[in-house]
N, C-alpha and C positions, 0 to 999 in steps of 0.2 A: 524414505519412510512413507507409508501410505496408510490412511485410515478412513473409515466411513464417517462422513460428516452429516449430521442430522439437520443441517440448515441449508438454505438455498441462496446462492448469490443472485441478487437482484441487479446489481450494477458493479462493474469492476473497471478500475482505471490502473494503467501501468505507467510507472515513471522510471525511466532508465537513468540511474544515478552514477554513471561512470562505467569503467570497464568491468568491474566485479560486483557492482551493487544494482539491484532492481527493487523497486518498491511497488507494492500492490495496495490499492485502496478498494476494499470490497464493502459494499452495502449488502448486508445479509438479512434474511428473513427467517425468524425462528418458527417452530411448529405452532406457536401461539400467535403468529402473524406480527409480532413485534419486529422492529428493524434496529440494527446496530451497525457500527462501522468497525471493520477490522483492518488495521494497518500492519502490513507484513514487509519486513526487510529480508531480502534474499542475498546472501553473500557467497560468491564462488570462492572456494578455498584452493590453494595451490595443488592439493592432492586430487582435485576434480570433484570433491563433494560440495554440497550446498548446505549452508547453515541458514536457518530461518528463525526470525524473531517476530513475535506477534504482540500487538496491543489491541485490546478490545475497548471500544468507546461506546457506551450505552446511551440511549436517547436522552436520559435525564442529565447526562454529563456533557453532551455534545457542545452546547453553547459555551460552557465554562472552559472546556478544552480548547475550542477554537479561539476564544479570547486570550487565553494564556499562550497559545502557540503564536498568535499574532504579536503579542507583547514581547515574547522571547525573540522572535524573528526581528522585530524592530530594534530591540536592544543589541542584538548581535551585529546588525548593520551599523549602528551607531559606534560600536566598539571597533569596527573595521571600516572606517570611512574611505580608505584608498582602494579597497578590494572591489573588483568589478563582478558583482554577483550575476549580472545579466549576461556576462560572457560565457556562463556555463549553462544557460537555458537550453533545454531540449523540450520539444513539444511533447506533452503527455497526451495520452489518448485512451479512449474506452477500449477495453481489452476483452476479446471473446476467444477463449481457448478453443482449439479444434483438434480433432484426431487426424490420423493419416488419410481418412476418407473425405476430410473437409467438413465433417459434421461438427457442430458446436458441442462441446462436452463440458461437464462440471470440472472445475479445477480440483485436483487431489494432490496431496503432498506425500 
């Protein structure tokens, strides 16, 4: 699926979450120069297609969202004290999509 997006990605981070999951964290700028965060989960299906789920976090909700995320994360770790969460760490990085010529391009889905 492809569509024209009226916003510009200012910053993108890519987190590889296993063999079939990839997460993108995009800071986007709207036409009115507001900024917001888009969390995208991409899941590769067995038939070769990719399923995408998006969550939009707007500037007025960012601190509340981050606080709740940290509390949920801490709670999960308390519920699973024997699990080694650090054993699954992969380095995340800033992500700059490029086309076949090596030029940076806008991400489109």
